Kinemage of the C-alpha trace (Angstrom):
@kinemage 1
@onewidth
@group {chain A} dominant
@subgroup {mainchain}
@vectorlist {calphas} color= white
{ca met a 1} P -25.426 64.903 -24.612
{ca met a 2} L -22.458 63.003 -25.698
{ca met a 3} L -21.269 59.458 -23.426
{ca ser a 4} L -17.400 59.935 -22.937
{ca ser a 5} L -15.653 58.086 -24.542
{ca his a 6} L -14.757 56.148 -21.110
{ca val a 7} L -17.944 55.198 -20.206
{ca arg a 8} L -19.224 54.295 -23.839
{ca asn a 9} L -16.420 52.124 -24.147
{ca cys a 10} L -17.334 49.963 -20.162
{ca leu a 11} L -20.885 50.143 -21.703
{ca lys a 12} L -20.230 48.314 -24.653
{ca asn a 13} L -18.491 45.377 -22.681
{ca asn a 14} L -21.555 44.568 -21.007
{ca gln a 15} L -19.597 43.257 -17.678
{ca thr a 16} L -18.968 44.408 -14.638
{ca thr a 17} L -15.166 46.463 -15.027
{ca val a 18} L -15.296 47.407 -11.591
{ca ser a 19} L -13.460 43.674 -9.503
{ca glu a 20} L -13.222 45.825 -6.318
{ca phe a 21} L -14.206 49.030 -4.600
{ca phe a 22} L -12.029 51.117 -2.340
{ca leu a 23} L -13.523 52.262 0.677
{ca leu a 24} L -12.971 55.824 2.555
{ca gly a 25} L -14.642 54.945 6.156
{ca phe a 26} L -13.780 57.783 8.057
{ca gln a 27} L -10.083 59.736 6.865
{ca asn a 28} L -9.395 61.127 10.145
{ca ser a 29} L -5.869 62.227 12.337
{ca gln a 30} L -3.784 59.293 13.528
{ca his a 31} L -4.962 60.446 17.024
{ca leu a 32} L -8.796 60.545 16.006
{ca thr a 33} L -8.895 57.387 13.914
{ca thr a 34} L -7.091 55.588 17.214
{ca phe a 35} L -10.047 56.738 19.782
{ca leu a 36} L -12.492 55.611 17.113
{ca phe a 37} L -10.712 52.372 16.583
{ca ser a 38} L -11.350 51.892 20.525
{ca leu a 39} L -14.782 53.504 20.700
{ca phe a 40} L -16.140 51.266 17.413
{ca leu a 41} L -14.215 47.598 19.372
{ca val a 42} L -15.924 49.038 22.837
{ca val a 43} L -19.323 49.298 21.102
{ca tyr a 44} L -18.795 45.594 18.493
{ca trp a 45} L -17.278 43.883 22.210
{ca gly a 46} L -20.424 44.978 23.953
{ca thr a 47} L -23.407 44.109 21.077
{ca ile a 48} L -21.705 40.911 21.108
{ca cys a 49} L -22.077 39.870 25.015
{ca gly a 50} L -25.496 42.657 25.200
{ca asn a 51} L -27.430 40.754 22.413
{ca leu a 52} L -25.977 36.955 23.296
{ca leu a 53} L -27.199 38.226 27.010
{ca ile a 54} L -30.567 38.586 25.705
{ca ile a 55} L -30.796 35.422 23.793
{ca thr a 56} L -29.395 33.354 26.391
{ca leu a 57} L -31.967 34.734 29.082
{ca val a 58} L -34.491 34.289 26.741
{ca ser a 59} L -33.658 30.470 26.081
{ca thr a 60} L -32.869 29.086 29.461
{ca ser a 61} L -35.251 31.332 31.937
{ca lys a 62} L -38.984 29.918 31.791
{ca asn a 63} L -40.152 33.081 33.463
{ca leu a 64} L -39.416 34.800 29.349
{ca his a 65} L -40.767 32.032 27.490
{ca thr a 66} L -43.776 34.117 26.072
{ca pro a 67} L -44.294 36.015 22.418
{ca met a 68} L -42.840 39.126 23.421
{ca tyr a 69} L -38.692 37.875 24.756
{ca phe a 70} L -38.960 34.991 21.841
{ca phe a 71} L -39.505 38.541 19.318
{ca ile a 72} L -36.846 40.061 21.542
{ca ser a 73} L -34.289 37.264 21.052
{ca gln a 74} L -34.636 37.570 17.556
{ca leu a 75} L -33.938 41.335 17.203
{ca ser a 76} L -30.857 40.276 19.078
{ca ile a 77} L -29.760 37.451 16.735
{ca ser a 78} L -30.158 40.622 14.313
{ca asp a 79} L -28.728 42.983 16.040
{ca ile a 80} L -25.534 40.602 15.740
{ca leu a 81} L -26.079 39.942 12.635
{ca leu a 82} L -25.749 43.280 11.613
{ca ala a 83} L -22.862 44.833 13.455
{ca ser a 84} L -21.229 41.494 12.943
{ca asp a 85} L -21.554 42.517 8.779
{ca thr a 86} L -20.239 46.186 9.217
{ca val a 87} L -18.005 46.866 12.132
{ca pro a 88} L -14.859 44.132 11.753
{ca tyr a 89} L -14.608 45.489 8.442
{ca met a 90} L -14.658 49.352 9.459
{ca leu a 91} L -12.317 48.649 11.999
{ca his a 92} L -9.503 47.046 9.601
{ca met a 93} L -10.304 49.959 7.006
{ca leu a 94} L -9.582 52.492 10.026
{ca leu a 95} L -6.565 50.775 10.760
{ca asp a 96} L -5.438 50.740 7.347
{ca asn a 97} L -6.900 54.573 6.465
{ca gly a 98} L -9.433 52.451 3.986
{ca gly a 99} L -9.765 49.421 2.656
{ca ser a 100} L -10.425 47.584 -1.143
{ca ile a 101} L -13.535 45.105 -1.349
{ca thr a 102} L -14.079 42.746 -3.995
{ca phe a 103} L -17.750 42.931 -5.935
{ca ala a 104} L -18.837 40.277 -5.045
{ca asp a 105} L -17.904 40.443 -1.091
{ca cys a 106} L -19.324 43.943 -0.994
{ca ile a 107} L -22.116 42.908 -2.163
{ca thr a 108} L -22.549 39.886 0.382
{ca gln a 109} L -22.216 42.864 2.730
{ca phe a 110} L -25.149 44.812 1.430
{ca tyr a 111} L -26.902 41.836 1.150
{ca phe a 112} L -26.730 40.725 4.941
{ca phe a 113} L -27.215 44.360 5.682
{ca cys a 114} L -30.171 44.100 3.863
{ca val a 115} L -31.760 41.291 5.177
{ca cys a 116} L -31.117 42.367 8.901
{ca glu a 117} L -33.438 45.480 7.664
{ca ile a 118} L -35.706 44.359 6.090
{ca phe a 119} L -37.013 41.946 9.338
{ca glu a 120} L -36.410 44.084 11.961
{ca cys a 121} L -39.025 46.472 9.931
{ca phe a 122} L -41.747 43.268 9.865
{ca leu a 123} L -40.071 42.485 13.179
{ca leu a 124} L -41.442 45.580 14.906
{ca thr a 125} L -44.076 45.280 13.529
{ca val a 126} L -45.180 42.376 14.422
{ca met a 127} L -44.293 43.133 18.206
{ca ser a 128} L -46.925 46.162 18.012
{ca tyr a 129} L -49.118 44.350 17.316
{ca asp a 130} L -48.662 41.769 20.072
{ca arg a 131} L -48.485 44.383 22.710
{ca tyr a 132} L -51.660 45.009 20.957
{ca val a 133} L -53.387 41.750 21.476
{ca ala a 134} L -52.116 41.292 25.066
{ca ile a 135} L -53.152 45.531 26.561
{ca cys a 136} L -56.111 45.875 23.788
{ca asn a 137} L -57.583 41.806 23.236
{ca pro a 138} L -56.020 40.520 26.956
{ca leu a 139} L -58.282 37.735 27.466
{ca arg a 140} L -57.513 36.392 23.211
{ca tyr a 141} L -53.892 36.499 23.662
{ca thr a 142} L -53.000 33.177 25.263
{ca thr a 143} L -55.069 31.726 22.125
{ca val a 144} L -54.278 34.766 19.523
{ca met a 145} L -50.737 34.243 19.972
{ca thr a 146} L -49.349 30.963 20.257
{ca ser a 147} L -45.608 29.895 20.330
{ca asp a 148} L -46.483 28.417 17.206
{ca arg a 149} L -47.834 31.575 15.417
{ca cys a 150} L -44.671 33.337 16.996
{ca val a 151} L -42.135 30.850 15.084
{ca ile a 152} L -44.253 31.858 11.869
{ca leu a 153} L -44.505 34.504 12.248
{ca ala a 154} L -40.854 35.412 12.357
{ca ala a 155} L -39.924 33.041 9.524
{ca met a 156} L -42.080 35.201 7.867
{ca cys a 157} L -40.063 38.207 8.886
{ca trp a 158} L -37.009 36.465 7.884
{ca met a 159} L -37.895 35.312 4.186
{ca leu a 160} L -39.254 38.198 3.483
{ca gly a 161} L -35.604 39.587 4.503
{ca phe a 162} L -33.791 37.357 2.274
{ca ser a 163} L -36.161 37.269 -0.598
{ca ile a 164} L -36.749 40.859 -1.601
{ca thr a 165} L -33.019 41.365 -0.855
{ca leu a 166} L -31.851 39.276 -2.886
{ca met a 167} L -34.452 40.516 -5.399
{ca tyr a 168} L -32.312 43.594 -4.979
{ca cys a 169} L -29.165 41.698 -5.254
{ca ile a 170} L -29.829 40.342 -8.568
{ca thr a 171} L -30.024 43.778 -10.131
{ca ile a 172} L -27.360 45.111 -8.891
{ca ser a 173} L -24.899 42.552 -9.776
{ca met a 174} L -26.587 43.295 -12.748
{ca leu a 175} L -25.051 46.928 -13.463
{ca thr a 176} L -22.081 47.486 -14.956
{ca phe a 177} L -18.990 49.732 -12.791
{ca cys a 178} L -16.488 51.843 -14.089
{ca gly a 179} L -13.774 53.880 -12.455
{ca pro a 180} L -13.688 55.545 -10.024
{ca asn a 181} L -14.161 53.051 -8.008
{ca ile a 182} L -13.548 55.088 -4.748
{ca ile a 183} L -17.097 54.914 -2.627
{ca asp a 184} L -16.794 57.327 -0.036
{ca his a 185} L -18.630 55.521 3.301
{ca phe a 186} L -18.060 52.604 5.524
{ca phe a 187} L -19.666 50.213 4.008
{ca cys a 188} L -21.412 48.749 0.776
{ca asp a 189} L -24.911 51.031 0.555
{ca leu a 190} L -27.161 51.121 -1.697
{ca val a 191} L -27.040 54.409 -3.166
{ca pro a 192} L -23.128 54.817 -2.932
{ca leu a 193} L -23.190 51.358 -5.657
{ca leu a 194} L -26.329 53.360 -7.366
{ca glu a 195} L -23.846 55.844 -7.873
{ca his a 196} L -20.712 54.341 -9.094
{ca ser a 197} L -22.921 52.883 -11.755
{ca cys a 198} L -21.930 53.559 -15.292
{ca ser a 199} L -25.650 51.463 -16.777
{ca ala a 200} L -28.933 52.609 -16.660
{ca thr a 201} L -29.827 52.116 -12.410
{ca tyr a 202} L -33.938 52.770 -13.519
{ca ile a 203} L -35.237 49.137 -12.870
{ca ile a 204} L -33.106 49.125 -9.233
{ca glu a 205} L -34.679 52.826 -8.137
{ca leu a 206} L -38.257 51.600 -9.175
{ca glu a 207} L -38.097 48.152 -7.098
{ca val a 208} L -36.814 50.445 -4.376
{ca phe a 209} L -39.514 53.089 -4.724
{ca ile a 210} L -42.049 50.269 -4.778
{ca met a 211} L -40.854 48.267 -2.059
{ca cys a 212} L -40.780 51.284 0.039
{ca phe a 213} L -44.182 51.005 0.564
{ca pro a 214} L -44.513 46.910 1.893
{ca ile a 215} L -41.655 47.087 3.981
{ca leu a 216} L -41.237 51.329 5.366
{ca phe a 217} L -45.190 52.384 4.848
{ca ile a 218} L -46.801 49.768 5.471
{ca pro a 219} L -44.812 48.278 8.604
{ca leu a 220} L -45.085 52.015 10.078
{ca thr a 221} L -48.876 52.562 9.358
{ca val a 222} L -49.739 48.843 11.232
{ca ile a 223} L -47.352 50.325 14.077
{ca ile a 224} L -49.038 54.194 15.001
{ca ile a 225} L -52.441 52.254 13.977
{ca ser a 226} L -51.275 49.479 16.958
{ca tyr a 227} L -50.177 52.014 19.263
{ca ile a 228} L -52.826 54.399 18.829
{ca asn a 229} L -55.046 51.839 20.043
{ca ile a 230} L -53.196 51.168 22.921
{ca ile a 231} L -52.709 53.916 24.345
{ca val a 232} L -56.737 55.071 23.923
{ca thr a 233} L -57.259 51.230 25.724
{ca ile a 234} L -54.422 52.313 28.886
{ca leu a 235} L -56.183 55.753 28.740
{ca lys a 236} L -59.557 53.491 30.230
{ca phe a 237} L -58.081 51.846 32.570
{ca gln a 238} L -60.000 52.851 36.100
{ca ser a 239} L -56.054 51.985 38.400
{ca asn a 240} L -53.144 53.976 37.889
{ca val a 241} L -50.415 50.602 38.833
{ca ser a 242} L -52.205 49.041 35.659
{ca lys a 243} L -52.006 52.261 33.766
{ca gln a 244} L -47.440 52.408 34.619
{ca lys a 245} L -47.628 48.799 34.538
{ca ala a 246} L -49.374 48.931 30.773
{ca phe a 247} L -47.414 51.957 29.160
{ca ser a 248} L -43.863 50.807 30.476
{ca thr a 249} L -44.725 46.691 29.095
{ca cys a 250} L -44.360 49.388 25.703
{ca ser a 251} L -42.826 52.537 26.226
{ca ser a 252} L -39.076 50.068 25.319
{ca his a 253} L -40.493 48.944 22.117
{ca leu a 254} L -41.739 52.398 20.845
{ca ile a 255} L -37.867 53.625 21.825
{ca val a 256} L -37.163 51.473 19.872
{ca val a 257} L -39.054 51.175 16.535
{ca ser a 258} L -38.935 55.217 17.322
{ca ile a 259} L -34.925 55.100 17.232
{ca phe a 260} L -34.488 52.884 13.696
{ca phe a 261} L -37.603 54.534 12.178
{ca ser a 262} L -36.213 57.623 11.958
{ca thr a 263} L -32.950 56.756 11.064
{ca leu a 264} L -33.677 54.871 8.906
{ca leu a 265} L -36.231 57.459 7.263
{ca ser a 266} L -33.187 60.203 7.115
{ca val a 267} L -30.763 57.754 5.349
{ca tyr a 268} L -33.149 56.724 2.503
{ca leu a 269} L -36.097 59.026 2.219
{ca phe a 270} L -35.324 62.253 3.013
{ca pro a 271} L -33.175 64.609 -0.136
{ca lys a 272} L -29.994 64.811 -0.529
{ca gly a 273} L -27.071 67.281 -1.153
{ca glu a 274} L -22.791 67.016 -1.953
{ca gln a 275} L -23.454 68.143 1.616
{ca thr a 276} L -25.497 65.855 3.734
{ca leu a 277} L -22.457 63.257 2.666
{ca tyr a 278} L -20.581 63.457 5.908
{ca phe a 279} L -24.108 63.432 7.979
{ca ser a 280} L -25.456 60.585 6.154
{ca lys a 281} L -21.910 58.573 7.168
{ca ile a 282} L -23.242 59.504 10.832
{ca ile a 283} L -27.079 58.184 10.594
{ca ser a 284} L -26.107 55.539 9.022
{ca leu a 285} L -23.552 54.736 12.056
{ca leu a 286} L -26.258 54.959 14.808
{ca tyr a 287} L -28.700 52.391 13.252
{ca thr a 288} L -24.917 50.253 12.170
{ca val a 289} L -23.838 50.098 15.206
{ca phe a 290} L -24.787 51.736 18.045
{ca thr a 291} L -28.650 51.333 17.413
{ca pro a 292} L -27.074 47.059 18.312
{ca leu a 293} L -26.136 48.298 20.951
{ca ile a 294} L -29.035 49.561 22.153
{ca asn a 295} L -31.378 47.880 22.104
{ca pro a 296} L -30.337 45.172 24.283
{ca ile a 297} L -30.079 48.310 27.040
{ca ile a 298} L -33.126 49.577 26.311
{ca tyr a 299} L -34.914 46.213 26.622
{ca ser a 300} L -32.806 45.315 29.650
{ca leu a 301} L -32.568 48.127 31.932
{ca arg a 302} L -36.413 49.438 31.496
{ca asn a 303} L -37.558 45.557 31.433
{ca lys a 304} L -38.198 44.181 35.740
{ca asp a 305} L -38.233 40.587 33.911
{ca ile a 306} L -35.128 40.605 32.327
{ca lys a 307} L -33.146 41.534 35.512
{ca lys a 308} L -34.598 39.395 37.926
{ca ser a 309} L -34.090 36.701 34.778
{ca leu a 310} L -30.756 37.567 35.065
{ca lys a 311} L -29.943 37.647 39.029
{ca glu a 312} L -31.725 34.210 39.282
{ca ile a 313} L -28.457 32.570 36.750
{ca ile a 314} L -25.354 35.512 39.315
{ca lys a 315} L -27.461 33.924 41.846
């Protein structure tokens, strides 16, 4: 099949011919747009305040100076960064019924979005291992999960997020983009960007396919194996009080893992048709806008130690 002259000219130029993209966001009536703007503004404000509260409590309360709460504070940092990367510009698009974004800004937004998502994949895996050691090997917990080791594990999660995403962004920046430059999404995501490329995308697609195993499947496998061992160990406890306490320390993390991986896999793993574009944006809202708000709520409402530390600060 012969290429159109426009695409052929784009490829011949061997440069990024599209200097900016136009994100449609959510095209709705004025009343619905006002409602969505108010909703997302409240959610963003709650996300920032809730996660800052978690970080403050973990930093100031001696009762929360444990590996589990250290990792929760790292998750809160990631949630603040993720929400701040997508929500403010989405609010701007709602007011202007869409918005233009330069190619450099689009790649930057995609970069920090990927950093947060990849970091959370690895951090949730580390948190599951922390719960595994605490419940299955409690006598070795203090020697295995030392403060220095926790810092190293968190730093490794951040470094993997930054380095893997950098590889993606370098490959994407080498692609050629030519019209139309309209993206039917509310942020610069991988799939919409690849759909607007008029050059071969097999290299970035191969990178994504290969990195799915260390980023998604291996962490998910480690989490599943950890919780299988945790459940087996808890069921062996003689005391019902001990069982309930052990389950309560894992339930919050398990809820966060379920929400995060289910939404992520539904967007990037399952095949997409034309009729699923709107639903894809809705699901994307879950892990970019609402999940950063839900995480601190889950950990604070279901955690007696955080409630106790909050009461102490209020007093």
